[in-house]
RODO-2510 file (C-alpha; in nm, 4 decimals, decimal comma):
residues 155
     n   res          X          Y          Z
     1     m    -0,3771    -1,3317    -2,3430
     2     a    -0,1563    -1,4166    -2,6399
     3     g    -0,2616    -1,0952    -2,8152
     4     r    -0,1462    -0,8908    -2,5188
     5     d     0,1972    -1,0589    -2,5230
     6     m     0,2426    -0,9646    -2,8871
     7     a     0,1266    -0,6056    -2,8306
     8     s     0,3652    -0,5504    -2,5414
     9     g     0,6652    -0,5744    -2,7692
    10     a     0,8003    -0,8863    -2,6032
    11     s     0,9103    -1,1824    -2,8083
    12     g     0,6233    -1,4122    -2,8993
    13     a     0,7920    -1,7185    -2,7422
    14     s     0,8021    -1,5728    -2,3902
    15     g     0,5576    -1,6790    -2,1208
    16     s     0,2839    -1,4628    -1,9728
    17     a     0,4975    -1,3453    -1,6801
    18     d     0,7906    -1,2670    -1,9086
    19     g     0,5608    -1,0834    -2,1499
    20     a     0,5067    -0,8148    -1,8865
    21     a     0,8522    -0,8456    -1,7380
    22     g     1,1868    -0,7866    -1,8948
    23     a     1,4835    -1,0131    -1,8533
    24     a     1,6657    -0,9717    -1,5231
    25     g     1,9672    -0,8135    -1,6898
    26     e     1,7604    -0,5824    -1,9115
    27     g     1,8402    -0,2661    -1,7169
    28     s     1,6209    -0,0402    -1,5139
    29     v     1,2624     0,0816    -1,4953
    30     r     1,1098     0,3906    -1,3323
    31     v     1,0597     0,3478    -0,9588
    32     d     0,7020     0,4835    -0,9640
    33     s     0,6133     0,2377    -1,2396
    34     w     0,7824    -0,0541    -1,0628
    35     i     0,6117    -0,0030    -0,7239
    36     w     0,2807     0,0144    -0,9108
    37     s     0,3623    -0,2934    -1,1200
    38     v     0,4345    -0,5077    -0,8144
    39     r     0,1199    -0,3802    -0,6419
    40     l     0,2785    -0,1856    -0,3562
    41     v     0,0577     0,1135    -0,4506
    42     k    -0,2834     0,1186    -0,6127
    43     t    -0,2090     0,3578    -0,9010
    44     r     0,1025     0,4802    -1,0756
    45     s     0,0125     0,8386    -0,9922
    46     m     0,0045     0,7414    -0,6226
    47     g     0,3541     0,5989    -0,6691
    48     a     0,4724     0,9229    -0,8304
    49     a     0,3136     1,1287    -0,5525
    50     a     0,4864     0,9125    -0,2908
    51     c     0,8196     0,9725    -0,4652
    52     r     0,7627     1,3476    -0,4836
    53     g     0,6644     1,3524    -0,1166
    54     g     0,9870     1,1812    -0,0121
    55     h     0,8173     0,8556     0,0905
    56     v     1,0217     0,6367    -0,1456
    57     r     1,3907     0,5606    -0,0960
    58     v     1,6109     0,3472    -0,3170
    59     n     1,9275     0,2220    -0,1445
    60     g     1,8745     0,4803     0,1315
    61     e     1,8354     0,7860    -0,0938
    62     r     1,5164     0,9785    -0,1636
    63     v     1,4331     0,9514    -0,5300
    64     k     1,2229     1,1217    -0,7938
    65     p     0,9561     0,9220    -0,9802
    66     a     1,1784     0,8768    -1,2877
    67     h     1,4677     0,7212    -1,0937
    68     g     1,5571     0,3783    -1,2288
    69     v     1,5517     0,0630    -1,0177
    70     r     1,7642    -0,2399    -1,0962
    71     v     1,7792    -0,5950    -0,9682
    72     g     1,9265    -0,5977    -0,6170
    73     d     1,8137    -0,2442    -0,5211
    74     e     1,6444    -0,1965    -0,1844
    75     v     1,3226     0,0056    -0,2116
    76     r     1,1657     0,1542     0,1017
    77     l     0,8106     0,2848     0,0729
    78     r     0,6109     0,4567     0,3485
    79     h     0,2471     0,4033     0,2544
    80     e    -0,0784     0,3839     0,4505
    81     g     0,0882     0,4142     0,7889
    82     r     0,3512     0,1439     0,7467
    83     e     0,6908     0,1061     0,5885
    84     r     0,7485    -0,1550     0,3198
    85     i     1,1093    -0,2657     0,2627
    86     v     1,1570    -0,4736    -0,0513
    87     v     1,4569    -0,5903    -0,2513
    88     v     1,4083    -0,6008    -0,6289
    89     k     1,4367    -0,9559    -0,7656
    90     r     1,2996    -0,8859    -1,1112
    91     v     1,2369    -0,5664    -1,3058
    92     i     0,8911    -0,5486    -1,4627
    93     r     0,7298    -0,2738    -1,6670
    94     k     0,3624    -0,3713    -1,6697
    95     r     0,1263    -0,4454    -1,3827
    96     v     0,0879    -0,8169    -1,3190
    97     g    -0,1312    -1,0336    -1,1008
    98     a    -0,0599    -1,0655    -0,7311
    99     p     0,0970    -1,4146    -0,7440
   100     v     0,3431    -1,3027    -1,0133
   101     a     0,4076    -0,9670    -0,8424
   102     v     0,5192    -1,1366    -0,5195
   103     e     0,7885    -1,3224    -0,7143
   104     c     0,9416    -0,9913    -0,8301
   105     y     1,0645    -0,8815    -0,4868
   106     v     1,1838    -1,0061    -0,1492
   107     d     0,9777    -0,8507     0,1299
   108     n     1,1917    -0,7528     0,4307
   109     s     0,9209    -0,5363     0,5870
   110     p     0,8564    -0,5536     0,9595
   111     p     0,5253    -0,7217     1,0401
   112     p     0,2285    -0,4846     1,0449
   113     p     0,1274    -0,3600     1,3888
   114     p    -0,1574    -0,5604     1,5425
   115     r    -0,4987    -0,4090     1,4956
   116     e    -0,6495    -0,2769     1,8128
   117     a    -0,9483    -0,4800     1,9157
   118     v    -1,1864    -0,2027     2,0136
   119     a    -1,5477    -0,2767     2,0906
   120     p    -1,7707    -0,0572     1,8801
   121     a    -1,8951     0,2042     2,1248
   122     g    -2,2373     0,3469     2,0684
   123     v    -2,3765     0,0722     1,8495
   124     r    -2,7435     0,0468     1,9271
   125     d    -2,9908    -0,2246     1,8512
   126     r    -3,2149    -0,1614     1,5547
   127     g    -3,5513    -0,0167     1,6484
   128     t    -3,4547     0,1131     1,9935
   129     g    -3,5189     0,4707     1,8891
   130     r    -3,3309     0,7866     1,9650
   131     p    -3,0856     0,7709     2,2571
   132     t    -3,1810     0,9569     2,5723
   133     k    -2,9535     1,2242     2,7161
   134     r    -2,8271     0,9704     2,9665
   135     d    -2,7565     0,7155     2,6887
   136     r    -2,5765     0,9790     2,4816
   137     r    -2,3528     1,0785     2,7749
   138     e    -2,2741     0,7130     2,8420
   139     m    -2,1750     0,6607     2,4762
   140     e    -1,9534     0,9725     2,4846
   141     r    -1,7902     0,8501     2,8040
   142     l    -1,7163     0,5127     2,6417
   143     r    -1,5683     0,6839     2,3356
   144     g    -1,3585     0,9080     2,5604
   145     l    -1,5062     1,2338     2,4347
   146     g    -1,5994     1,3753     2,7743
   147     g    -1,8543     1,6202     2,6301
   148     p    -1,8620     2,0022     2,6312
   149     g    -1,8452     2,0471     3,0083
   150     g    -1,5853     1,7830     3,0845
   151     p    -1,6745     1,4754     3,2866
   152     p    -2,0443     1,4485     3,3770
   153     t    -2,1374     1,5694     3,7198
   154     g    -2,4002     1,4092     3,9441
   155     q    -2,7002     1,6479     3,9516
***
């Protein structure tokens, strides 16, 4: 751990969190790098792709991946079907662990939508064999597929 602090170019007296993070008044860091560093996206290239696709806004404006973020900026990220709204508390350059990453921003995101509790349709017991035509139509009806001829007719 101490070797990594020295290699990062930070002063040797700084702590592990400060080794990866600059001082609050240090300036700015690329937005794609920052959203990756605080674990809002899985990879930096995903952060850059989100910026290029217009899914990242800083203070209400769409930004390119190289746009700099500073302390106090509001970053909005649309990712995986939800919008994350965070305010930058600390500028960091390197990816850090989750407990440290949470301290680098204030999360103002709306709560995620509740997951729909859907019973798994068509799950069969092990060893029951291949479903009959009647079973298959019942599973399709439960899934809402209707089948090729629409709703089943009584024959």
